mmCIF file of the N, C-alpha and C atoms, coordinates in Angstrom:
data_MODEL
# 
_entry.id   MODEL 
# 
loop_
_atom_site.group_PDB 
_atom_site.id 
_atom_site.type_symbol 
_atom_site.label_atom_id 
_atom_site.label_alt_id 
_atom_site.label_comp_id 
_atom_site.label_asym_id 
_atom_site.label_entity_id 
_atom_site.label_seq_id 
_atom_site.pdbx_PDB_ins_code 
_atom_site.Cartn_x 
_atom_site.Cartn_y 
_atom_site.Cartn_z 
_atom_site.occupancy 
_atom_site.B_iso_or_equiv 
_atom_site.pdbx_formal_charge 
_atom_site.auth_seq_id 
_atom_site.auth_comp_id 
_atom_site.auth_asym_id 
_atom_site.auth_atom_id 
_atom_site.pdbx_PDB_model_num 
ATOM 1   N N  . MET A 1 1  ? 4.671  3.766   -0.099  1.00 0.00 ? 1  MET A N  1 
ATOM 2   C CA . MET A 1 1  ? 5.213  3.844   0.978   1.00 0.00 ? 1  MET A CA 1 
ATOM 3   C C  . MET A 1 1  ? 4.916  5.073   1.920   1.00 0.00 ? 1  MET A C  1 
ATOM 4   N N  . ASN A 1 2  ? 4.859  5.327   3.337   1.00 0.00 ? 2  ASN A N  1 
ATOM 5   C CA . ASN A 1 2  ? 4.530  6.573   3.844   1.00 0.00 ? 2  ASN A CA 1 
ATOM 6   C C  . ASN A 1 2  ? 5.952  7.302   3.934   1.00 0.00 ? 2  ASN A C  1 
ATOM 7   N N  . SER A 1 3  ? 7.135  7.009   3.586   1.00 0.00 ? 3  SER A N  1 
ATOM 8   C CA . SER A 1 3  ? 8.335  7.475   3.724   1.00 0.00 ? 3  SER A CA 1 
ATOM 9   C C  . SER A 1 3  ? 8.322  8.510   2.949   1.00 0.00 ? 3  SER A C  1 
ATOM 10  N N  . PHE A 1 4  ? 7.730  8.375   1.591   1.00 0.00 ? 4  PHE A N  1 
ATOM 11  C CA . PHE A 1 4  ? 7.977  9.188   0.435   1.00 0.00 ? 4  PHE A CA 1 
ATOM 12  C C  . PHE A 1 4  ? 6.979  10.439  0.685   1.00 0.00 ? 4  PHE A C  1 
ATOM 13  N N  . THR A 1 5  ? 5.888  10.385  1.325   1.00 0.00 ? 5  THR A N  1 
ATOM 14  C CA . THR A 1 5  ? 4.862  11.405  1.351   1.00 0.00 ? 5  THR A CA 1 
ATOM 15  C C  . THR A 1 5  ? 5.290  12.632  2.035   1.00 0.00 ? 5  THR A C  1 
ATOM 16  N N  . ARG A 1 6  ? 6.431  12.781  2.545   1.00 0.00 ? 6  ARG A N  1 
ATOM 17  C CA . ARG A 1 6  ? 6.953  14.049  3.060   1.00 0.00 ? 6  ARG A CA 1 
ATOM 18  C C  . ARG A 1 6  ? 8.321  14.350  2.022   1.00 0.00 ? 6  ARG A C  1 
ATOM 19  N N  . LEU A 1 7  ? 8.593  13.818  1.208   1.00 0.00 ? 7  LEU A N  1 
ATOM 20  C CA . LEU A 1 7  ? 9.404  14.133  0.263   1.00 0.00 ? 7  LEU A CA 1 
ATOM 21  C C  . LEU A 1 7  ? 8.964  14.890  -0.791  1.00 0.00 ? 7  LEU A C  1 
ATOM 22  N N  . THR A 1 8  ? 9.668  15.836  -1.558  1.00 0.00 ? 8  THR A N  1 
ATOM 23  C CA . THR A 1 8  ? 9.597  16.553  -2.722  1.00 0.00 ? 8  THR A CA 1 
ATOM 24  C C  . THR A 1 8  ? 9.951  15.690  -4.246  1.00 0.00 ? 8  THR A C  1 
ATOM 25  N N  . LYS A 1 9  ? 9.466  15.805  -5.061  1.00 0.00 ? 9  LYS A N  1 
ATOM 26  C CA . LYS A 1 9  ? 9.652  15.236  -6.385  1.00 0.00 ? 9  LYS A CA 1 
ATOM 27  C C  . LYS A 1 9  ? 11.058 15.527  -6.491  1.00 0.00 ? 9  LYS A C  1 
ATOM 28  N N  . SER A 1 10 ? 11.436 16.729  -6.187  1.00 0.00 ? 10 SER A N  1 
ATOM 29  C CA . SER A 1 10 ? 13.104 17.122  -6.311  1.00 0.00 ? 10 SER A CA 1 
ATOM 30  C C  . SER A 1 10 ? 13.942 16.144  -5.763  1.00 0.00 ? 10 SER A C  1 
ATOM 31  N N  . LYS A 1 11 ? 13.861 15.938  -4.555  1.00 0.00 ? 11 LYS A N  1 
ATOM 32  C CA . LYS A 1 11 ? 14.569 15.334  -3.827  1.00 0.00 ? 11 LYS A CA 1 
ATOM 33  C C  . LYS A 1 11 ? 14.948 13.821  -3.941  1.00 0.00 ? 11 LYS A C  1 
ATOM 34  N N  . ILE A 1 12 ? 13.676 13.198  -5.029  1.00 0.00 ? 12 ILE A N  1 
ATOM 35  C CA . ILE A 1 12 ? 14.097 11.674  -5.637  1.00 0.00 ? 12 ILE A CA 1 
ATOM 36  C C  . ILE A 1 12 ? 14.312 11.769  -6.909  1.00 0.00 ? 12 ILE A C  1 
ATOM 37  N N  . LYS A 1 13 ? 13.876 12.563  -7.745  1.00 0.00 ? 13 LYS A N  1 
ATOM 38  C CA . LYS A 1 13 ? 14.023 12.794  -9.129  1.00 0.00 ? 13 LYS A CA 1 
ATOM 39  C C  . LYS A 1 13 ? 15.544 12.838  -9.419  1.00 0.00 ? 13 LYS A C  1 
ATOM 40  N N  . GLY A 1 14 ? 16.000 11.729  -10.355 1.00 0.00 ? 14 GLY A N  1 
ATOM 41  C CA . GLY A 1 14 ? 17.066 11.158  -10.525 1.00 0.00 ? 14 GLY A CA 1 
ATOM 42  C C  . GLY A 1 14 ? 17.985 10.230  -9.646  1.00 0.00 ? 14 GLY A C  1 
ATOM 43  N N  . LYS A 1 15 ? 17.156 9.691   -8.749  1.00 0.00 ? 15 LYS A N  1 
ATOM 44  C CA . LYS A 1 15 ? 17.627 8.947   -7.575  1.00 0.00 ? 15 LYS A CA 1 
ATOM 45  C C  . LYS A 1 15 ? 17.066 7.826   -7.640  1.00 0.00 ? 15 LYS A C  1 
ATOM 46  N N  . GLU A 1 16 ? 16.029 7.472   -8.490  1.00 0.00 ? 16 GLU A N  1 
ATOM 47  C CA . GLU A 1 16 ? 15.223 6.211   -8.489  1.00 0.00 ? 16 GLU A CA 1 
ATOM 48  C C  . GLU A 1 16 ? 15.995 5.049   -8.564  1.00 0.00 ? 16 GLU A C  1 
ATOM 49  N N  . GLN A 1 17 ? 17.069 4.502   -9.312  1.00 0.00 ? 17 GLN A N  1 
ATOM 50  C CA . GLN A 1 17 ? 18.019 3.635   -9.000  1.00 0.00 ? 17 GLN A CA 1 
ATOM 51  C C  . GLN A 1 17 ? 18.486 3.267   -7.926  1.00 0.00 ? 17 GLN A C  1 
ATOM 52  N N  . GLU A 1 18 ? 18.998 4.319   -7.320  1.00 0.00 ? 18 GLU A N  1 
ATOM 53  C CA . GLU A 1 18 ? 19.500 4.237   -5.767  1.00 0.00 ? 18 GLU A CA 1 
ATOM 54  C C  . GLU A 1 18 ? 18.376 4.090   -4.972  1.00 0.00 ? 18 GLU A C  1 
ATOM 55  N N  . ILE A 1 19 ? 17.590 4.389   -5.004  1.00 0.00 ? 19 ILE A N  1 
ATOM 56  C CA . ILE A 1 19 ? 16.330 4.113   -4.117  1.00 0.00 ? 19 ILE A CA 1 
ATOM 57  C C  . ILE A 1 19 ? 15.771 2.767   -4.225  1.00 0.00 ? 19 ILE A C  1 
ATOM 58  N N  . LYS A 1 20 ? 15.728 2.200   -5.742  1.00 0.00 ? 20 LYS A N  1 
ATOM 59  C CA . LYS A 1 20 ? 15.360 0.931   -5.904  1.00 0.00 ? 20 LYS A CA 1 
ATOM 60  C C  . LYS A 1 20 ? 16.465 -0.190  -5.391  1.00 0.00 ? 20 LYS A C  1 
ATOM 61  N N  . LYS A 1 21 ? 17.700 0.147   -5.625  1.00 0.00 ? 21 LYS A N  1 
ATOM 62  C CA . LYS A 1 21 ? 19.015 -0.727  -4.757  1.00 0.00 ? 21 LYS A CA 1 
ATOM 63  C C  . LYS A 1 21 ? 18.704 -0.518  -3.410  1.00 0.00 ? 21 LYS A C  1 
ATOM 64  N N  . ALA A 1 22 ? 18.603 0.505   -2.733  1.00 0.00 ? 22 ALA A N  1 
ATOM 65  C CA . ALA A 1 22 ? 18.442 0.604   -1.337  1.00 0.00 ? 22 ALA A CA 1 
ATOM 66  C C  . ALA A 1 22 ? 16.878 -0.387  -0.731  1.00 0.00 ? 22 ALA A C  1 
ATOM 67  N N  . PHE A 1 23 ? 15.879 -0.378  -1.763  1.00 0.00 ? 23 PHE A N  1 
ATOM 68  C CA . PHE A 1 23 ? 15.105 -1.155  -1.529  1.00 0.00 ? 23 PHE A CA 1 
ATOM 69  C C  . PHE A 1 23 ? 15.213 -2.626  -1.541  1.00 0.00 ? 23 PHE A C  1 
ATOM 70  N N  . GLU A 1 24 ? 15.679 -3.154  -2.589  1.00 0.00 ? 24 GLU A N  1 
ATOM 71  C CA . GLU A 1 24 ? 16.378 -4.352  -2.730  1.00 0.00 ? 24 GLU A CA 1 
ATOM 72  C C  . GLU A 1 24 ? 17.381 -4.688  -1.612  1.00 0.00 ? 24 GLU A C  1 
ATOM 73  N N  . LYS A 1 25 ? 18.152 -4.235  -1.177  1.00 0.00 ? 25 LYS A N  1 
ATOM 74  C CA . LYS A 1 25 ? 18.826 -4.202  0.170   1.00 0.00 ? 25 LYS A CA 1 
ATOM 75  C C  . LYS A 1 25 ? 17.989 -4.455  1.419   1.00 0.00 ? 25 LYS A C  1 
ATOM 76  N N  . LEU A 1 26 ? 17.211 -3.626  1.440   1.00 0.00 ? 26 LEU A N  1 
ATOM 77  C CA . LEU A 1 26 ? 16.097 -3.887  2.533   1.00 0.00 ? 26 LEU A CA 1 
ATOM 78  C C  . LEU A 1 26 ? 15.485 -5.233  2.835   1.00 0.00 ? 26 LEU A C  1 
ATOM 79  N N  . CYS A 1 27 ? 15.163 -5.607  1.656   1.00 0.00 ? 27 CYS A N  1 
ATOM 80  C CA . CYS A 1 27 ? 14.539 -7.000  1.438   1.00 0.00 ? 27 CYS A CA 1 
ATOM 81  C C  . CYS A 1 27 ? 15.262 -8.010  1.666   1.00 0.00 ? 27 CYS A C  1 
ATOM 82  N N  . LYS A 1 28 ? 16.808 -7.926  1.510   1.00 0.00 ? 28 LYS A N  1 
ATOM 83  C CA . LYS A 1 28 ? 17.461 -8.881  1.760   1.00 0.00 ? 28 LYS A CA 1 
ATOM 84  C C  . LYS A 1 28 ? 17.927 -8.887  3.134   1.00 0.00 ? 28 LYS A C  1 
ATOM 85  N N  . ASN A 1 29 ? 17.710 -7.684  3.968   1.00 0.00 ? 29 ASN A N  1 
ATOM 86  C CA . ASN A 1 29 ? 18.111 -7.578  5.428   1.00 0.00 ? 29 ASN A CA 1 
ATOM 87  C C  . ASN A 1 29 ? 17.582 -8.717  6.071   1.00 0.00 ? 29 ASN A C  1 
ATOM 88  N N  . ALA A 1 30 ? 18.468 -9.607  7.011   1.00 0.00 ? 30 ALA A N  1 
ATOM 89  C CA . ALA A 1 30 ? 17.654 -10.281 7.961   1.00 0.00 ? 30 ALA A CA 1 
ATOM 90  C C  . ALA A 1 30 ? 16.672 -9.816  9.127   1.00 0.00 ? 30 ALA A C  1 
ATOM 91  N N  . ASP A 1 31 ? 17.206 -8.807  9.669   1.00 0.00 ? 31 ASP A N  1 
ATOM 92  C CA . ASP A 1 31 ? 16.103 -8.172  10.538  1.00 0.00 ? 31 ASP A CA 1 
ATOM 93  C C  . ASP A 1 31 ? 15.046 -7.817  9.994   1.00 0.00 ? 31 ASP A C  1 
ATOM 94  N N  . PHE A 1 32 ? 14.875 -7.372  8.858   1.00 0.00 ? 32 PHE A N  1 
ATOM 95  C CA . PHE A 1 32 ? 13.994 -6.821  8.001   1.00 0.00 ? 32 PHE A CA 1 
ATOM 96  C C  . PHE A 1 32 ? 12.916 -8.209  7.775   1.00 0.00 ? 32 PHE A C  1 
ATOM 97  N N  . GLN A 1 33 ? 13.617 -9.281  7.266   1.00 0.00 ? 33 GLN A N  1 
ATOM 98  C CA . GLN A 1 33 ? 12.919 -10.507 7.157   1.00 0.00 ? 33 GLN A CA 1 
ATOM 99  C C  . GLN A 1 33 ? 12.131 -11.196 8.237   1.00 0.00 ? 33 GLN A C  1 
ATOM 100 N N  . ARG A 1 34 ? 12.777 -10.981 9.520   1.00 0.00 ? 34 ARG A N  1 
ATOM 101 C CA . ARG A 1 34 ? 12.388 -11.400 10.606  1.00 0.00 ? 34 ARG A CA 1 
ATOM 102 C C  . ARG A 1 34 ? 10.892 -10.638 10.974  1.00 0.00 ? 34 ARG A C  1 
ATOM 103 N N  . THR A 1 35 ? 10.700 -9.187  10.413  1.00 0.00 ? 35 THR A N  1 
ATOM 104 C CA . THR A 1 35 ? 9.684  -8.624  11.058  1.00 0.00 ? 35 THR A CA 1 
ATOM 105 C C  . THR A 1 35 ? 8.537  -9.239  10.086  1.00 0.00 ? 35 THR A C  1 
ATOM 106 N N  . LEU A 1 36 ? 8.924  -9.898  9.160   1.00 0.00 ? 36 LEU A N  1 
ATOM 107 C CA . LEU A 1 36 ? 7.566  -10.454 8.106   1.00 0.00 ? 36 LEU A CA 1 
ATOM 108 C C  . LEU A 1 36 ? 7.162  -11.660 8.876   1.00 0.00 ? 36 LEU A C  1 
ATOM 109 N N  . SER A 1 37 ? 7.877  -12.272 9.555   1.00 0.00 ? 37 SER A N  1 
ATOM 110 C CA . SER A 1 37 ? 7.206  -13.539 9.949   1.00 0.00 ? 37 SER A CA 1 
ATOM 111 C C  . SER A 1 37 ? 6.437  -13.558 11.293  1.00 0.00 ? 37 SER A C  1 
ATOM 112 N N  . GLY A 1 38 ? 5.354  -14.123 11.398  1.00 0.00 ? 38 GLY A N  1 
ATOM 113 C CA . GLY A 1 38 ? 4.395  -14.106 12.846  1.00 0.00 ? 38 GLY A CA 1 
ATOM 114 C C  . GLY A 1 38 ? 3.430  -12.910 12.746  1.00 0.00 ? 38 GLY A C  1 
ATOM 115 N N  . GLY A 1 39 ? 2.967  -12.365 11.269  1.00 0.00 ? 39 GLY A N  1 
ATOM 116 C CA . GLY A 1 39 ? 2.108  -11.393 11.401  1.00 0.00 ? 39 GLY A CA 1 
ATOM 117 C C  . GLY A 1 39 ? 2.848  -9.997  10.913  1.00 0.00 ? 39 GLY A C  1 
ATOM 118 N N  . ILE A 1 40 ? 2.560  -9.362  9.920   1.00 0.00 ? 40 ILE A N  1 
ATOM 119 C CA . ILE A 1 40 ? 3.171  -8.140  9.129   1.00 0.00 ? 40 ILE A CA 1 
ATOM 120 C C  . ILE A 1 40 ? 2.401  -6.952  10.027  1.00 0.00 ? 40 ILE A C  1 
ATOM 121 N N  . GLN A 1 41 ? 1.364  -7.097  10.634  1.00 0.00 ? 41 GLN A N  1 
ATOM 122 C CA . GLN A 1 41 ? 0.571  -6.028  11.288  1.00 0.00 ? 41 GLN A CA 1 
ATOM 123 C C  . GLN A 1 41 ? 1.007  -5.728  12.634  1.00 0.00 ? 41 GLN A C  1 
ATOM 124 N N  . ASN A 1 42 ? 1.823  -6.267  13.137  1.00 0.00 ? 42 ASN A N  1 
ATOM 125 C CA . ASN A 1 42 ? 2.342  -6.192  14.621  1.00 0.00 ? 42 ASN A CA 1 
ATOM 126 C C  . ASN A 1 42 ? 2.928  -4.696  14.621  1.00 0.00 ? 42 ASN A C  1 
ATOM 127 N N  . LYS A 1 43 ? 2.614  -3.781  15.727  1.00 0.00 ? 43 LYS A N  1 
ATOM 128 C CA . LYS A 1 43 ? 3.168  -2.324  15.628  1.00 0.00 ? 43 LYS A CA 1 
ATOM 129 C C  . LYS A 1 43 ? 4.618  -2.520  15.889  1.00 0.00 ? 43 LYS A C  1 
ATOM 130 N N  . VAL A 1 44 ? 5.344  -3.356  16.445  1.00 0.00 ? 44 VAL A N  1 
ATOM 131 C CA . VAL A 1 44 ? 6.911  -3.067  16.885  1.00 0.00 ? 44 VAL A CA 1 
ATOM 132 C C  . VAL A 1 44 ? 7.412  -3.508  15.315  1.00 0.00 ? 44 VAL A C  1 
ATOM 133 N N  . SER A 1 45 ? 6.537  -4.516  14.760  1.00 0.00 ? 45 SER A N  1 
ATOM 134 C CA . SER A 1 45 ? 7.211  -4.945  13.296  1.00 0.00 ? 45 SER A CA 1 
ATOM 135 C C  . SER A 1 45 ? 7.244  -3.901  12.460  1.00 0.00 ? 45 SER A C  1 
ATOM 136 N N  . ILE A 1 46 ? 6.196  -3.135  12.350  1.00 0.00 ? 46 ILE A N  1 
ATOM 137 C CA . ILE A 1 46 ? 6.043  -2.049  11.265  1.00 0.00 ? 46 ILE A CA 1 
ATOM 138 C C  . ILE A 1 46 ? 6.996  -0.681  11.736  1.00 0.00 ? 46 ILE A C  1 
ATOM 139 N N  . ILE A 1 47 ? 7.141  -0.381  12.889  1.00 0.00 ? 47 ILE A N  1 
ATOM 140 C CA . ILE A 1 47 ? 8.138  0.317   13.420  1.00 0.00 ? 47 ILE A CA 1 
ATOM 141 C C  . ILE A 1 47 ? 9.680  0.259   12.844  1.00 0.00 ? 47 ILE A C  1 
ATOM 142 N N  . LYS A 1 48 ? 10.021 -1.363  13.208  1.00 0.00 ? 48 LYS A N  1 
ATOM 143 C CA . LYS A 1 48 ? 11.279 -1.765  12.941  1.00 0.00 ? 48 LYS A CA 1 
ATOM 144 C C  . LYS A 1 48 ? 11.611 -1.726  11.081  1.00 0.00 ? 48 LYS A C  1 
ATOM 145 N N  . ARG A 1 49 ? 10.543 -2.076  10.558  1.00 0.00 ? 49 ARG A N  1 
ATOM 146 C CA . ARG A 1 49 ? 10.650 -1.759  9.227   1.00 0.00 ? 49 ARG A CA 1 
ATOM 147 C C  . ARG A 1 49 ? 11.140 -0.551  8.614   1.00 0.00 ? 49 ARG A C  1 
ATOM 148 N N  . ARG A 1 50 ? 10.076 0.466   9.237   1.00 0.00 ? 50 ARG A N  1 
ATOM 149 C CA . ARG A 1 50 ? 10.219 1.854   9.054   1.00 0.00 ? 50 ARG A CA 1 
ATOM 150 C C  . ARG A 1 50 ? 11.819 2.285   9.229   1.00 0.00 ? 50 ARG A C  1 
ATOM 151 N N  . GLU A 1 51 ? 12.111 1.934   10.354  1.00 0.00 ? 51 GLU A N  1 
ATOM 152 C CA . GLU A 1 51 ? 13.301 2.231   10.879  1.00 0.00 ? 51 GLU A CA 1 
ATOM 153 C C  . GLU A 1 51 ? 14.832 1.792   9.958   1.00 0.00 ? 51 GLU A C  1 
ATOM 154 N N  . LEU A 1 52 ? 14.296 0.825   9.596   1.00 0.00 ? 52 LEU A N  1 
ATOM 155 C CA . LEU A 1 52 ? 15.220 0.043   8.765   1.00 0.00 ? 52 LEU A CA 1 
ATOM 156 C C  . LEU A 1 52 ? 15.615 0.551   7.561   1.00 0.00 ? 52 LEU A C  1 
ATOM 157 N N  . TRP A 1 53 ? 14.158 0.881   6.849   1.00 0.00 ? 53 TRP A N  1 
ATOM 158 C CA . TRP A 1 53 ? 14.093 1.662   5.527   1.00 0.00 ? 53 TRP A CA 1 
ATOM 159 C C  . TRP A 1 53 ? 14.532 3.073   5.631   1.00 0.00 ? 53 TRP A C  1 
ATOM 160 N N  . GLU A 1 54 ? 14.244 3.800   6.684   1.00 0.00 ? 54 GLU A N  1 
ATOM 161 C CA . GLU A 1 54 ? 14.889 4.924   6.759   1.00 0.00 ? 54 GLU A CA 1 
ATOM 162 C C  . GLU A 1 54 ? 16.491 5.357   6.946   1.00 0.00 ? 54 GLU A C  1 
ATOM 163 N N  . LYS A 1 55 ? 16.995 4.082   7.632   1.00 0.00 ? 55 LYS A N  1 
ATOM 164 C CA . LYS A 1 55 ? 18.445 4.017   7.264   1.00 0.00 ? 55 LYS A CA 1 
ATOM 165 C C  . LYS A 1 55 ? 19.013 4.171   6.162   1.00 0.00 ? 55 LYS A C  1 
ATOM 166 N N  . LEU A 1 56 ? 18.373 3.351   5.240   1.00 0.00 ? 56 LEU A N  1 
ATOM 167 C CA . LEU A 1 56 ? 18.840 3.202   3.769   1.00 0.00 ? 56 LEU A CA 1 
ATOM 168 C C  . LEU A 1 56 ? 18.376 4.656   2.993   1.00 0.00 ? 56 LEU A C  1 
ATOM 169 N N  . LEU A 1 57 ? 17.176 4.744   3.058   1.00 0.00 ? 57 LEU A N  1 
ATOM 170 C CA . LEU A 1 57 ? 16.896 6.227   2.139   1.00 0.00 ? 57 LEU A CA 1 
ATOM 171 C C  . LEU A 1 57 ? 17.227 7.282   2.358   1.00 0.00 ? 57 LEU A C  1 
ATOM 172 N N  . LYS A 1 58 ? 17.618 7.551   4.024   1.00 0.00 ? 58 LYS A N  1 
ATOM 173 C CA . LYS A 1 58 ? 17.857 9.220   4.509   1.00 0.00 ? 58 LYS A CA 1 
ATOM 174 C C  . LYS A 1 58 ? 19.156 9.384   3.347   1.00 0.00 ? 58 LYS A C  1 
ATOM 175 N N  . PRO A 1 59 ? 20.516 8.690   3.687   1.00 0.00 ? 59 PRO A N  1 
ATOM 176 C CA . PRO A 1 59 ? 21.625 9.112   2.752   1.00 0.00 ? 59 PRO A CA 1 
ATOM 177 C C  . PRO A 1 59 ? 21.373 9.634   1.239   1.00 0.00 ? 59 PRO A C  1 
ATOM 178 N N  . ILE A 1 60 ? 20.312 8.592   0.630   1.00 0.00 ? 60 ILE A N  1 
ATOM 179 C CA . ILE A 1 60 ? 20.163 9.062   -0.735  1.00 0.00 ? 60 ILE A CA 1 
ATOM 180 C C  . ILE A 1 60 ? 19.213 10.519  -0.647  1.00 0.00 ? 60 ILE A C  1 
ATOM 181 N N  . VAL A 1 61 ? 18.458 10.551  -0.150  1.00 0.00 ? 61 VAL A N  1 
ATOM 182 C CA . VAL A 1 61 ? 17.704 11.907  -0.494  1.00 0.00 ? 61 VAL A CA 1 
ATOM 183 C C  . VAL A 1 61 ? 18.185 13.147  0.256   1.00 0.00 ? 61 VAL A C  1 
ATOM 184 N N  . ASN A 1 62 ? 19.148 13.158  1.214   1.00 0.00 ? 62 ASN A N  1 
ATOM 185 C CA . ASN A 1 62 ? 19.659 14.149  1.812   1.00 0.00 ? 62 ASN A CA 1 
ATOM 186 C C  . ASN A 1 62 ? 21.103 14.515  1.301   1.00 0.00 ? 62 ASN A C  1 
# 
């Protein structure tokens, strides 16, 4: 995921389980699921998925 490229290892070390739970929550999110129907390479869908993921990841790594 591109969301991890700008993070240092120290930001995520020890938070692996929290990140995993956040990702599982993302996958169950209805808005996220809608971005997967009708083509996953749609620019608007990609941006929406990134926004949804950032909302979940940001509190964990900050």
